[in-house]
DSSP file (Angstrom, degrees, kcal/mol; ACC not computed):
  #  RESIDUE AA STRUCTURE BP1 BP2  ACC     N-H-->O    O-->H-N    N-H-->O    O-->H-N    TCO  KAPPA ALPHA  PHI   PSI    X-CA   Y-CA   Z-CA
    1    1 A X              0   0    0      0, 0.0     5,-0.1     0, 0.0     0, 0.0   0.000 360.0 360.0 360.0 142.6   -0.4   75.6  -27.5
    2    2 A X        +     0   0    0     27,-0.1     3,-0.1     1,-0.1    28,-0.1   0.870 360.0  26.3 -89.4 -42.1   -0.1   72.9  -25.1
    3    3 A X  S    S+     0   0    0      1,-0.2    15,-3.3    26,-0.1     2,-0.6   0.538 113.2  63.1-108.6  -3.8    2.0   74.1  -22.3
    4    4 A X  E    S-A   17   0A   0     13,-0.2     2,-0.7    14,-0.0    13,-0.2  -0.972  73.5-155.0-118.1 115.2    1.3   78.0  -22.5
    5    5 A X  E     -A   16   0A   0     11,-2.8    11,-2.6    -2,-0.6     2,-0.6  -0.828   5.9-158.1 -90.5 116.8   -2.5   78.6  -21.8
    6    6 A X  E     -A   15   0A   0     -2,-0.7     2,-0.4     9,-0.2     9,-0.2  -0.864  11.3-178.0 -97.8 116.4   -3.7   81.8  -23.3
    7    7 A X  E     -A   14   0A   0      7,-2.3     7,-3.2    -2,-0.6     2,-0.5  -0.894  10.1-154.3-114.4 145.9   -6.8   83.4  -21.9
    8    8 A X  E     +A   13   0A   0     -2,-0.4     2,-0.4     5,-0.2     5,-0.2  -0.970  16.3 174.4-127.9 124.9   -8.3   86.6  -23.3
    9    9 A X  E >   -A   12   0A   0      3,-3.2     3,-1.4    -2,-0.5     2,-0.3  -0.916  67.3 -57.9-131.4 109.2  -10.4   89.1  -21.5
   10   10 A X  T 3  S-     0   0    0     -2,-0.4    36,-0.0     1,-0.3     0, 0.0  -0.471 124.1 -15.2  59.3-117.8  -11.4   92.3  -23.5
   11   11 A X  T 3  S+     0   0    0     -2,-0.3    37,-2.7    36,-0.1    38,-1.7   0.000 120.8  93.9-108.4  26.5   -7.9   93.7  -24.5
   12   12 A X  E <   -Ab   9  49A   0     -3,-1.4    -3,-3.2    35,-0.2     2,-0.5  -0.981  51.9-167.8-125.1 119.7   -5.9   91.7  -21.9
   13   13 A X  E     -Ab   8  50A   0     36,-2.8    38,-3.1    -2,-0.4     2,-0.6  -0.911   5.8-159.7-106.6 130.8   -4.2   88.3  -22.7
   14   14 A X  E     -Ab   7  51A   0     -7,-3.2    -7,-2.3    -2,-0.5     2,-0.6  -0.930   2.7-163.9-106.8 123.6   -3.0   86.2  -19.8
   15   15 A X  E     -Ab   6  52A   0     36,-3.6    38,-2.1    -2,-0.6     2,-0.4  -0.928   9.4-170.2-108.1 119.0   -0.3   83.7  -20.8
   16   16 A X  E     -Ab   5  53A   0    -11,-2.6   -11,-2.8    -2,-0.6     2,-0.6  -0.879  25.7-130.0-111.0 130.9    0.1   80.9  -17.9
   17   17 A X  E     -Ab   4  54A   0     36,-2.1    38,-2.9    -2,-0.4     2,-0.8  -0.708  29.7-154.4 -77.4 122.4    3.0   78.5  -18.1
   18   18 A X        +     0   0    0    -15,-3.3    -1,-0.1    -2,-0.6    36,-0.1  -0.660  62.1  97.2-114.8  77.9    0.9   75.2  -17.5
   19   19 A X    > > +     0   0    0     -2,-0.8     5,-2.5    36,-0.2     3,-2.0  -0.265  35.3 155.8-144.3  52.3    3.1   72.6  -16.1
   20   20 A X  G > 5 +     0   0    0      1,-0.3     3,-1.4     3,-0.2    37,-0.1   0.740  68.3  65.8 -65.0 -24.4    2.2   73.0  -12.3
   21   21 A X  G 3 5S+     0   0    0      1,-0.3    -1,-0.3     2,-0.1    -3,-0.0   0.721 108.5  39.1 -64.6 -22.1    3.3   69.4  -11.5
   22   22 A X  G X 5S-     0   0    0     -3,-2.0     3,-1.0     3,-0.1    39,-0.3  -0.045 124.3-100.7-116.9  29.9    6.8   70.2  -12.4
   23   23 A X  T < 5S-     0   0    0     -3,-1.4    38,-1.9     1,-0.3    39,-0.3   0.814  74.6 -67.6  59.5  27.0    6.7   73.7  -10.8
   24   24 A X  T 3 <S-     0   0    0     -5,-2.5    38,-0.4    36,-0.2    -1,-0.3   0.894  77.0-169.8  61.1  41.9    6.2   75.0  -14.4
   25   25 A X    <   -     0   0    0     -3,-1.0     2,-1.2    -6,-0.5    38,-0.2  -0.345  26.5-112.9 -67.0 147.8    9.7   74.1  -15.4
   26   26 A X  B     +e   63   0B   0     36,-3.1    38,-1.4     4,-0.1     2,-0.1  -0.651  43.7 178.0 -92.1  91.9   10.8   75.4  -18.8
   27   27 A X     >  -     0   0    0     -2,-1.2     4,-2.8    36,-0.2     5,-0.2  -0.471  46.3 -96.2 -88.5 168.6   11.2   72.4  -21.0
   28   28 A X  H  > S+     0   0    0      1,-0.2     4,-2.5     2,-0.2     5,-0.2   0.918 126.1  50.2 -42.8 -53.9   12.1   72.4  -24.7
   29   29 A X  H  > S+     0   0    0      1,-0.2     4,-2.1     2,-0.2    -1,-0.2   0.892 108.6  50.5 -60.1 -44.6    8.5   72.3  -25.7
   30   30 A X  H  > S+     0   0    0      1,-0.2     4,-1.9     2,-0.2    -1,-0.2   0.926 111.4  49.5 -66.0 -38.3    7.6   75.2  -23.4
   31   31 A X  H  X S+     0   0    0     -4,-2.8     4,-2.5     1,-0.2    -2,-0.2   0.895 105.9  55.8 -60.9 -39.3   10.4   77.3  -24.9
   32   32 A X  H  X S+     0   0    0     -4,-2.5     4,-0.6    -5,-0.2    -1,-0.2   0.891 107.1  49.8 -62.3 -37.8    9.4   76.5  -28.3
   33   33 A X  H >X S+     0   0    0     -4,-2.1     3,-0.7     1,-0.2     4,-0.6   0.861 108.6  52.7 -63.2 -37.5    5.9   77.9  -27.5
   34   34 A X  H >X S+     0   0    0     -4,-1.9     3,-1.6     1,-0.2     4,-0.5   0.919 103.4  57.9 -67.8 -40.7    7.4   81.0  -26.1
   35   35 A X  H 3< S+     0   0    0     -4,-2.5    -1,-0.2     1,-0.2     4,-0.2   0.727 105.1  51.6 -61.6 -19.4    9.3   81.4  -29.3
   36   36 A X  H <X S+     0   0    0     -3,-0.7     4,-2.6    -4,-0.6     3,-0.3   0.517  87.7  86.4 -84.4 -18.6    6.0   81.4  -31.2
   37   37 A X  H <X S+     0   0    0     -3,-1.6     4,-3.3    -4,-0.6     5,-0.3   0.872  79.9  58.4 -61.4 -41.0    4.4   84.2  -28.9
   38   38 A X  H  X S+     0   0    0     -4,-0.5     4,-1.7     1,-0.2    -1,-0.2   0.911 111.4  41.8 -57.0 -45.1    5.7   87.3  -30.8
   39   39 A X  H  > S+     0   0    0     -3,-0.3     4,-1.7    -4,-0.2    -1,-0.2   0.912 111.2  56.7 -71.0 -40.6    4.0   86.2  -34.0
   40   40 A X  H  X S+     0   0    0     -4,-2.6     4,-0.5     1,-0.2    -2,-0.2   0.941 114.3  37.9 -47.0 -52.0    0.9   85.2  -32.1
   41   41 A X  H >< S+     0   0    0     -4,-3.3     3,-0.5     1,-0.2    -1,-0.2   0.788 106.8  64.5 -76.9 -24.3    0.5   88.6  -30.6
   42   42 A X  H 3< S+     0   0    0     -4,-1.7    -1,-0.2    -5,-0.3    -2,-0.2   0.847 107.4  44.8 -67.5 -31.9    1.7   90.4  -33.8
   43   43 A X  H 3< S+     0   0    0     -4,-1.7     2,-0.9    -3,-0.1    -1,-0.2   0.588  98.1  83.4 -83.3 -10.5   -1.5   88.9  -35.5
   44   44 A X    <<  +     0   0    0     -4,-0.5    -1,-0.1    -3,-0.5    -4,-0.0  -0.821  49.6 170.7 -96.2 104.6   -3.7   89.8  -32.5
   45   45 A X  S    S+     0   0    0     -2,-0.9    -1,-0.2     1,-0.2    -4,-0.0   0.646  72.1  61.7 -88.8 -16.0   -4.7   93.5  -32.9
   46   46 A X  S    S+     0   0    0      2,-0.0     2,-0.2   -36,-0.0    -1,-0.2   0.889  83.7  87.4 -76.0 -38.9   -7.3   93.4  -30.0
   47   47 A X        +     0   0    0      1,-0.2   -35,-0.2    -6,-0.1   -36,-0.1  -0.403  42.1 168.5 -71.2 132.2   -4.8   92.6  -27.2
   48   48 A X        +     0   0    0    -37,-2.7    48,-1.7     1,-0.3     2,-0.3   0.697  68.4  34.3-107.4 -28.0   -3.1   95.7  -25.6
   49   49 A X  E     -bc  12  96A   0    -38,-1.7   -36,-2.8    46,-0.2     2,-0.5  -0.996  61.9-161.8-134.9 140.0   -1.5   94.0  -22.6
   50   50 A X  E     -bc  13  97A   0     46,-2.7    48,-2.2    -2,-0.3     2,-0.5  -0.979   9.5-164.3-118.9 118.7    0.0   90.5  -22.1
   51   51 A X  E     -bc  14  98A   0    -38,-3.1   -36,-3.6    -2,-0.5     2,-0.4  -0.898   5.2-156.0-101.8 132.7    0.4   89.2  -18.6
   52   52 A X  E     +bc  15  99A   0     46,-2.9    48,-2.9    -2,-0.5     2,-0.3  -0.875  27.5 145.2-108.4 138.8    2.6   86.3  -18.1
   53   53 A X  E     -b   16   0A   0    -38,-2.1   -36,-2.1    -2,-0.4     2,-0.4  -0.885  40.4-104.7-155.2 177.6    2.2   84.1  -15.0
   54   54 A X  E     -b   17   0A   0     46,-0.4   -36,-0.2    -2,-0.3     6,-0.1  -0.954  29.6-114.0-119.7 140.6    2.4   80.4  -13.8
   55   55 A X  S >  S-     0   0    0    -38,-2.9     3,-0.7    -2,-0.4   -36,-0.2  -0.406  83.5  -1.7 -61.3 141.9   -0.3   77.9  -13.2
   56   56 A X  T 3  S-     0   0    0      1,-0.2    -2,-0.2    -2,-0.1   -35,-0.0  -0.391 123.6 -23.4  81.0-151.6   -0.4   76.9   -9.4
   57   57 A X  T 3  S+     0   0    0    -37,-0.1     2,-0.3    -2,-0.1    -1,-0.2   0.566 120.1  52.9 -84.6  -9.7    1.8   78.1   -6.6
   58   58 A X    <   -     0   0    0     -3,-0.7    45,-0.3    45,-0.2    47,-0.1  -0.931  59.7-146.5-132.2 150.4    4.9   79.2   -8.8
   59   59 A X  S    S-     0   0    0     43,-1.8     2,-0.3    45,-1.0    46,-0.2   0.977  84.1 -47.1 -72.6 -59.4    5.7   81.2  -11.8
   60   60 A X  B     -f  105   0C   0     44,-2.7    46,-2.4    42,-0.2   -36,-0.2  -0.800  31.4-140.9-173.9 137.1    8.5   78.7  -12.8
   61   61 A X        -     0   0    0    -38,-1.9     2,-0.3   -39,-0.3    44,-0.1   0.464  58.2-122.3 -74.5  -3.7   11.3   76.9  -11.2
   62   62 A X        +     0   0    0    -38,-0.4   -36,-3.1   -39,-0.3    -1,-0.3  -0.728  69.5  26.0  98.4-147.7   13.4   77.5  -14.4
   63   63 A X  B    S-e   26   0B   0     -2,-0.3     2,-1.3   -38,-0.2   -36,-0.2  -0.102  78.0-113.2 -54.0 149.9   15.0   75.0  -16.5
   64   64 A X     >  -     0   0    0    -38,-1.4     4,-2.3     1,-0.2     3,-0.3  -0.698  34.5-175.1 -84.1  90.7   13.6   71.5  -16.7
   65   65 A X  H  > S+     0   0    0     -2,-1.3     4,-1.6     1,-0.2    -1,-0.2   0.747  77.5  57.1 -68.2 -24.7   16.5   69.7  -15.1
   66   66 A X  H  > S+     0   0    0      2,-0.2     4,-0.8     1,-0.2    -1,-0.2   0.919 110.2  45.7 -67.3 -45.4   15.1   66.2  -15.7
   67   67 A X  H >> S+     0   0    0     -3,-0.3     3,-0.9     1,-0.2     4,-0.7   0.917 110.0  52.4 -69.4 -43.1   14.9   66.9  -19.3
   68   68 A X  H >< S+     0   0    0     -4,-2.3     3,-0.7     1,-0.2    -1,-0.2   0.845 104.7  57.4 -59.6 -34.7   18.4   68.4  -19.5
   69   69 A X  H 3< S+     0   0    0     -4,-1.6    -1,-0.2     1,-0.2    -2,-0.2   0.721 103.1  55.7 -67.0 -22.9   19.9   65.3  -17.8
   70   70 A X  H << S+     0   0    0     -3,-0.9     2,-0.3    -4,-0.8    -1,-0.2   0.608  80.4 105.1 -88.9 -11.1   18.4   63.2  -20.5
   71   71 A X    <<  -     0   0    0     -3,-0.7     6,-0.0    -4,-0.7     3,-0.0  -0.531  65.9-145.1 -66.5 129.7   20.1   65.1  -23.3
   72   72 A X        +     0   0    0     -2,-0.3     2,-0.3     1,-0.0    -1,-0.1   0.644  66.0  10.1 -73.1 -24.0   23.0   62.9  -24.6
   73   73 A X  S  > S-     0   0    0      1,-0.1     4,-2.2     0, 0.0     5,-0.1  -0.970  71.0-108.0-154.8 163.7   25.6   65.4  -25.5
   74   74 A X  H  > S+     0   0    0     -2,-0.3     4,-3.3     1,-0.2     5,-0.2   0.882 120.5  54.1 -65.1 -35.5   26.6   69.0  -25.2
   75   75 A X  H  > S+     0   0    0      2,-0.2     4,-2.5     1,-0.2     5,-0.2   0.940 108.0  48.0 -63.2 -44.9   25.9   69.4  -28.9
   76   76 A X  H  > S+     0   0    0      2,-0.2     4,-1.4     1,-0.2    -1,-0.2   0.942 112.6  50.6 -53.1 -50.7   22.4   68.0  -28.5
   77   77 A X  H  < S+     0   0    0     -4,-2.2     3,-0.4     1,-0.2    -2,-0.2   0.919 111.2  48.9 -55.0 -49.4   21.9   70.4  -25.5
   78   78 A X  H >< S+     0   0    0     -4,-3.3     3,-1.2     1,-0.2    -1,-0.2   0.875 109.1  51.0 -60.3 -38.9   23.1   73.3  -27.7
   79   79 A X  H 3< S+     0   0    0     -4,-2.5    -1,-0.2     1,-0.3    -2,-0.2   0.733 110.7  49.6 -72.0 -19.3   20.9   72.5  -30.5
   80   80 A X  T 3< S+     0   0    0     -4,-1.4     2,-1.3    -3,-0.4    -1,-0.3   0.122  76.6 121.4-103.6  18.8   17.9   72.4  -28.2
   81   81 A X    <   +     0   0    0     -3,-1.2     4,-0.3     1,-0.2     3,-0.2  -0.689  20.4 153.4 -89.5  94.3   18.6   75.8  -26.5
   82   82 A X     >  +     0   0    0     -2,-1.3     4,-2.3     1,-0.2     5,-0.2   0.328  47.1  97.5 -94.3   4.3   15.4   77.8  -27.2
   83   83 A X  H  > S+     0   0    0      2,-0.2     4,-1.8     1,-0.2    -1,-0.2   0.907  83.0  41.8 -68.7 -40.7   15.9   79.9  -24.2
   84   84 A X  H  > S+     0   0    0      2,-0.2     4,-2.6    -3,-0.2     5,-0.2   0.929 117.4  49.1 -74.8 -45.8   17.6   83.0  -25.8
   85   85 A X  H  > S+     0   0    0     -4,-0.3     4,-1.8     1,-0.2    -1,-0.2   0.882 110.4  51.3 -53.1 -40.1   15.0   82.9  -28.8
   86   86 A X  H  X S+     0   0    0     -4,-2.3     4,-1.4     2,-0.2    -2,-0.2   0.896 112.0  45.8 -72.2 -35.2   12.1   82.6  -26.3
   87   87 A X  H >X S+     0   0    0     -4,-1.8     4,-2.2     2,-0.2     3,-0.6   0.963 111.5  51.9 -60.1 -54.0   13.4   85.7  -24.4
   88   88 A X  H 3X S+     0   0    0     -4,-2.6     4,-1.6     1,-0.3    -2,-0.2   0.816 106.1  55.9 -54.2 -37.2   14.0   87.5  -27.6
   89   89 A X  H 3< S+     0   0    0     -4,-1.8     4,-0.4     1,-0.2    -1,-0.3   0.902 110.1  45.4 -64.0 -42.6   10.3   86.7  -28.6
   90   90 A X  H X< S+     0   0    0     -4,-1.4     3,-1.1    -3,-0.6    -2,-0.2   0.872 108.7  54.0 -79.7 -34.4    9.0   88.3  -25.5
   91   91 A X  H 3< S+     0   0    0     -4,-2.2    -1,-0.2     1,-0.2    -2,-0.2   0.823 109.6  52.6 -58.7 -35.5   11.3   91.4  -25.9
   92   92 A X  T 3< S+     0   0    0     -4,-1.6     2,-0.3    -5,-0.2    -1,-0.2   0.486  77.0 117.5 -83.3  -4.7    9.7   91.8  -29.4
   93   93 A X    <   -     0   0    0     -3,-1.1     4,-0.1    -4,-0.4   -55,-0.1  -0.476  55.9-152.5 -67.0 130.2    6.2   91.7  -28.4
   94   94 A X  S    S+     0   0    0     -2,-0.3    -1,-0.2   -56,-0.2     3,-0.1   0.833  70.2  80.7 -76.9 -30.3    4.6   95.0  -29.3
   95   95 A X  S    S-     0   0    0      1,-0.1   -46,-0.2   -46,-0.0     2,-0.2  -0.268  99.3 -86.5 -69.6 164.6    2.0   95.0  -26.6
   96   96 A X  E     -c   49   0A   0    -48,-1.7   -46,-2.7    20,-0.1     2,-0.4  -0.535  49.1-154.0 -69.0 130.1    2.8   96.1  -22.9
   97   97 A X  E     -c   50   0A   0    -48,-0.2    21,-1.8    -2,-0.2     2,-0.4  -0.904  14.4-175.5-111.3 144.8    4.0   93.0  -21.1
   98   98 A X  E     -cd  51 118A   0    -48,-2.2   -46,-2.9    -2,-0.4     2,-0.6  -1.000  17.8-145.4-136.7 135.4    3.8   92.3  -17.4
   99   99 A X  E     -cd  52 119A   0     19,-2.3    21,-3.1    -2,-0.4     2,-0.7  -0.935   8.2-160.4 -95.8 117.2    5.2   89.5  -15.4
  100  100 A X  E     - d   0 120A   0    -48,-2.9     2,-0.4    -2,-0.6   -46,-0.4  -0.913  22.0-162.3-101.6 102.5    2.8   88.5  -12.5
  101  101 A X  E     + d   0 121A   0     19,-3.1    21,-2.0    -2,-0.7     2,-0.3  -0.735  19.2 166.0 -99.7 130.6    5.3   86.6  -10.3
  102  102 A X        -     0   0    0     -2,-0.4   -43,-1.8     2,-0.2   -42,-0.2  -0.981  55.4 -19.7-138.8 151.7    4.3   84.3   -7.6
  103  103 A X  S    S+     0   0    0     -2,-0.3    23,-1.8   -45,-0.3   -45,-0.2  -0.178 118.5  12.5  44.6-139.8    6.4   81.6   -5.7
  104  104 A X  E     + g   0 126C   0     21,-0.2   -44,-2.7     1,-0.1   -45,-1.0  -0.370  54.2 168.3 -77.9 141.1    9.5   80.6   -7.4
  105  105 A X  E     +fg  60 127C   0     21,-2.5    23,-1.6   -46,-0.2     2,-0.3  -0.724  26.2 161.7-141.6  77.7   10.9   82.5  -10.5
  106  106 A X  E >   - g   0 128C   0    -46,-2.4     3,-2.4    21,-0.2     4,-0.3  -0.691  45.1 -27.6-109.7 159.0   14.4   81.1  -11.1
  107  107 A X  T 3> S+     0   0    0     21,-2.1     4,-1.0     1,-0.3     3,-0.4  -0.154 132.5  12.8  54.5-121.7   16.9   81.1  -13.9
  108  108 A X  H 3> S+     0   0    0      1,-0.2     4,-2.4     2,-0.2     3,-0.4   0.841 128.5  59.5 -60.7 -31.6   15.3   81.2  -17.3
  109  109 A X  H <> S+     0   0    0     -3,-2.4     4,-2.3     1,-0.3    -1,-0.2   0.910 103.4  49.3 -62.1 -39.1   12.0   82.2  -15.6
  110  110 A X  H  > S+     0   0    0     -3,-0.4     4,-1.3    18,-0.3    -1,-0.3   0.736 109.2  54.2 -69.5 -21.8   13.7   85.3  -14.0
  111  111 A X  H  X S+     0   0    0     -4,-1.0     4,-2.0    -3,-0.4    -2,-0.2   0.893 107.6  49.8 -76.3 -46.0   15.0   86.0  -17.6
  112  112 A X  H  X S+     0   0    0     -4,-2.4     4,-0.7     1,-0.2    -2,-0.2   0.938 113.6  45.5 -61.3 -48.2   11.3   85.8  -18.8
  113  113 A X  H >< S+     0   0    0     -4,-2.3     3,-0.6     1,-0.2    -1,-0.2   0.842 112.0  52.1 -61.7 -38.6   10.2   88.2  -16.0
  114  114 A X  H 3< S+     0   0    0     -4,-1.3    -1,-0.2     1,-0.2    -2,-0.2   0.804 104.1  57.5 -72.1 -34.4   13.2   90.5  -16.8
  115  115 A X  H 3< S+     0   0    0     -4,-2.0    -1,-0.2    -3,-0.1    -2,-0.2   0.711  90.5  93.7 -75.1 -19.0   12.2   90.6  -20.5
  116  116 A X  S << S-     0   0    0     -4,-0.7   -18,-0.1    -3,-0.6     3,-0.1  -0.345  82.6-125.2 -77.2 157.5    8.8   92.0  -19.6
  117  117 A X  S    S+     0   0    0    -20,-0.3     2,-0.3     1,-0.2   -19,-0.2   0.883  94.4  16.9 -67.6 -37.0    8.0   95.8  -19.5
  118  118 A X  E     -d   98   0A   0    -21,-1.8   -19,-2.3     2,-0.0     2,-0.4  -0.964  67.3-153.7-141.2 155.0    6.8   95.6  -16.0
  119  119 A X  E     -d   99   0A   0     -2,-0.3     2,-0.5   -21,-0.3   -19,-0.2  -0.995   6.6-174.1-129.1 126.3    7.0   93.0  -13.0
  120  120 A X  E     -d  100   0A   0    -21,-3.1   -19,-3.1    -2,-0.4     2,-0.3  -0.997  14.0-169.1-120.3 127.5    4.6   92.5  -10.1
  121  121 A X  E     -d  101   0A   0     -2,-0.5   -19,-0.2   -21,-0.2     2,-0.1  -0.910  19.8-126.4-113.7 141.9    5.6   90.1   -7.4
  122  122 A X    >   -     0   0    0    -21,-2.0     3,-1.1    -2,-0.3   -21,-0.0  -0.332  36.2-107.5 -74.6 172.3    3.8   88.6   -4.5
  123  123 A X  T 3  S+     0   0    0      1,-0.2    -1,-0.1    -2,-0.1   -21,-0.1   0.807 122.2  48.9 -71.1 -33.4    5.3   88.9   -1.0
  124  124 A X  T 3  S+     0   0    0      2,-0.1    -1,-0.2   -20,-0.0     2,-0.2   0.311  82.5 126.0 -95.4  10.9    6.4   85.2   -1.1
  125  125 A X    <   -     0   0    0     -3,-1.1     2,-0.5   -24,-0.2   -21,-0.2  -0.475  44.4-160.3 -72.5 141.2    8.0   85.4   -4.7
  126  126 A X  E     -g  104   0C   0    -23,-1.8   -21,-2.5    -2,-0.2     2,-0.4  -0.976  13.5-178.7-121.5 110.1   11.6   84.1   -4.8
  127  127 A X  E     +g  105   0C   0     -2,-0.5     2,-0.3   -23,-0.2   -21,-0.2  -0.917  20.1 111.4-111.2 143.2   13.5   85.5   -7.8
  128  128 A X  E     -g  106   0C   0    -23,-1.6   -21,-2.1    -2,-0.4     2,-0.6  -0.976  61.2-100.4 175.3-179.9   17.1   84.6   -8.8
  129  129 A X    >   +     0   0    0     -2,-0.3     3,-0.9   -23,-0.2     4,-0.5  -0.844  26.4 179.0-122.4  88.4   19.7   83.0  -10.9
  130  130 A X  T >> S+     0   0    0     -2,-0.6     3,-1.1     1,-0.2     4,-0.8   0.830  76.0  76.6 -59.2 -31.1   20.9   79.7   -9.3
  131  131 A X  H >>>S+     0   0    0      1,-0.3     5,-2.2     2,-0.2     3,-1.6   0.878  85.5  64.9 -50.0 -38.4   23.2   79.2  -12.3
  132  132 A X  H X45S+     0   0    0     -3,-0.9     3,-1.2     1,-0.3    -1,-0.3   0.915 101.0  46.5 -50.4 -50.5   25.5   81.8  -10.8
  133  133 A X  H <45S+     0   0    0     -3,-1.1    -1,-0.3    -4,-0.5    -2,-0.2   0.654 112.2  51.3 -68.8 -17.2   26.3   79.7   -7.8
  134  134 A X  H <<5S-     0   0    0     -3,-1.6    -1,-0.3    -4,-0.8    -2,-0.2   0.474 115.6-115.4 -99.4  -5.5   26.9   76.7  -10.1
  135  135 A X  T <<5 +     0   0    0     -3,-1.2     2,-0.4    -4,-0.9    -3,-0.2   0.776  66.8 146.1  74.8  25.3   29.3   78.7  -12.2
  136  136 A X      < -     0   0    0     -5,-2.2    -1,-0.3    -6,-0.1    -2,-0.1  -0.796  51.6-114.3 -95.1 137.2   27.0   78.5  -15.3
  137  137 A X        -     0   0    0     -2,-0.4     2,-1.3    -3,-0.1    -6,-0.0  -0.438  19.6-124.0 -63.2 137.3   26.8   81.3  -17.7
  138  138 A X      > +     0   0    0      1,-0.2     5,-0.5    -2,-0.1     3,-0.4  -0.779  42.6 165.9 -90.7  94.3   23.4   83.2  -18.0
  139  139 A X  T   5 +     0   0    0     -2,-1.3    -1,-0.2     1,-0.2   -55,-0.1   0.238  55.0  80.3 -98.4  13.9   23.0   82.7  -21.7
  140  140 A X  T   5S-     0   0    0    -57,-0.1    -1,-0.2   -56,-0.1    -2,-0.0  -0.027 119.0 -93.5-103.6  30.3   19.5   83.6  -22.0
  141  141 A X  T  >5S+     0   0    0     -3,-0.4     4,-1.8     1,-0.1     5,-0.2   0.641  88.2 134.1  64.8  16.7   20.2   87.4  -22.0
  142  142 A X  H  >5 +     0   0    0      2,-0.2     4,-1.6     1,-0.2     5,-0.1   0.802  64.7  49.1 -64.8 -32.7   19.7   87.3  -18.2
  143  143 A X  H  ><S+     0   0    0     -5,-0.5     4,-2.6     2,-0.2     5,-0.3   0.978 112.8  44.1 -75.5 -53.0   22.7   89.3  -17.2
  144  144 A X  H  > S+     0   0    0      1,-0.2     4,-1.8     2,-0.2    -2,-0.2   0.846 115.7  48.9 -60.2 -29.4   22.3   92.2  -19.6
  145  145 A X  H  X S+     0   0    0     -4,-1.8     4,-1.5     2,-0.2    -1,-0.2   0.843 111.1  50.2 -84.7 -27.7   18.5   92.4  -18.8
  146  146 A X  H  X S+     0   0    0     -4,-1.6     4,-2.6    -3,-0.3     5,-0.4   0.908 112.5  49.0 -67.7 -40.5   19.3   92.3  -14.9
  147  147 A X  H  X S+     0   0    0     -4,-2.6     4,-1.7     1,-0.2    -2,-0.2   0.870 109.2  51.7 -61.3 -38.5   21.8   95.1  -15.5
  148  148 A X  H  < S+     0   0    0     -4,-1.8    -1,-0.2    -5,-0.3    -2,-0.2   0.876 115.9  40.8 -68.6 -31.1   19.3   97.1  -17.4
  149  149 A X  H  < S+     0   0    0     -4,-1.5    -2,-0.2     1,-0.1    -1,-0.2   0.880 131.5  17.7 -86.3 -36.5   16.7   96.8  -14.8
  150  150 A X  H  < S-     0   0    0     -4,-2.6     4,-0.4     1,-0.1    -3,-0.2   0.502 106.3-111.8-116.7  -4.6   18.8   97.3  -11.5
  151  151 A X     X  -     0   0    0     -4,-1.7     4,-1.9    -5,-0.4     5,-0.2   0.108  30.0 -80.7  90.7 154.1   22.0   98.9  -12.7
  152  152 A X  H  > S+     0   0    0      1,-0.2     4,-1.7     2,-0.2    -1,-0.1   0.830 121.1  55.0 -61.0 -35.2   25.5   97.8  -12.8
  153  153 A X  H  > S+     0   0    0      1,-0.2     4,-0.6     2,-0.2    -1,-0.2   0.881 114.7  38.7 -71.7 -36.3   26.5   98.4   -9.2
  154  154 A X  H >> S+     0   0    0     -4,-0.4     3,-0.9     1,-0.2     4,-0.6   0.883 112.4  57.8 -81.0 -34.0   23.6   96.3   -7.7
  155  155 A X  H >< S+     0   0    0     -4,-1.9     3,-1.1     1,-0.2    -2,-0.2   0.882 101.5  57.1 -58.6 -41.7   24.0   93.6  -10.5
  156  156 A X  H 3< S+     0   0    0     -4,-1.7    -1,-0.2     1,-0.3    -2,-0.2   0.738  97.0  64.3 -67.8 -26.3   27.7   93.1   -9.4
  157  157 A X  H <<        0   0    0     -3,-0.9    -1,-0.3    -4,-0.6    -2,-0.2   0.790 360.0 360.0 -74.0 -25.9   26.4   92.3   -5.8
  158  158 A X    <<        0   0    0     -3,-1.1    -1,-0.3    -4,-0.6    -2,-0.2   0.469 360.0 360.0 -74.9 360.0   24.7   89.2   -7.1
């Protein structure tokens, strides 16, 4: 994998989003690699815990906006939407999953953290869904995952 670095120590695998120059933005290629993770860990009988994190100071700033701006049409954008399959892949990992969040964890990255079994955040972590303020739908399972984690009443406040 080019953008997801997998390090293994005993029965723990650490998956790091490895695009620190772009604040670990979730490009199409990064999301394609996330889609392959469930199969990767299905084959790995030694790993019992998978920890997700980001290289550098941030977990991930979310979608790669520079890449999105280059897509020529809504149809092309729709065809290249690997966000929901990436989140489903994380949800289907049999091992225990933990999101170790530092710095920014926005949009799709917050969906990744929400898809994990557990989340641990540093004191300076900033989690959120900026799409909401732009009137954009959370189409990566973000809303159902947030409601599952914090309950409907608290989710409505967002």
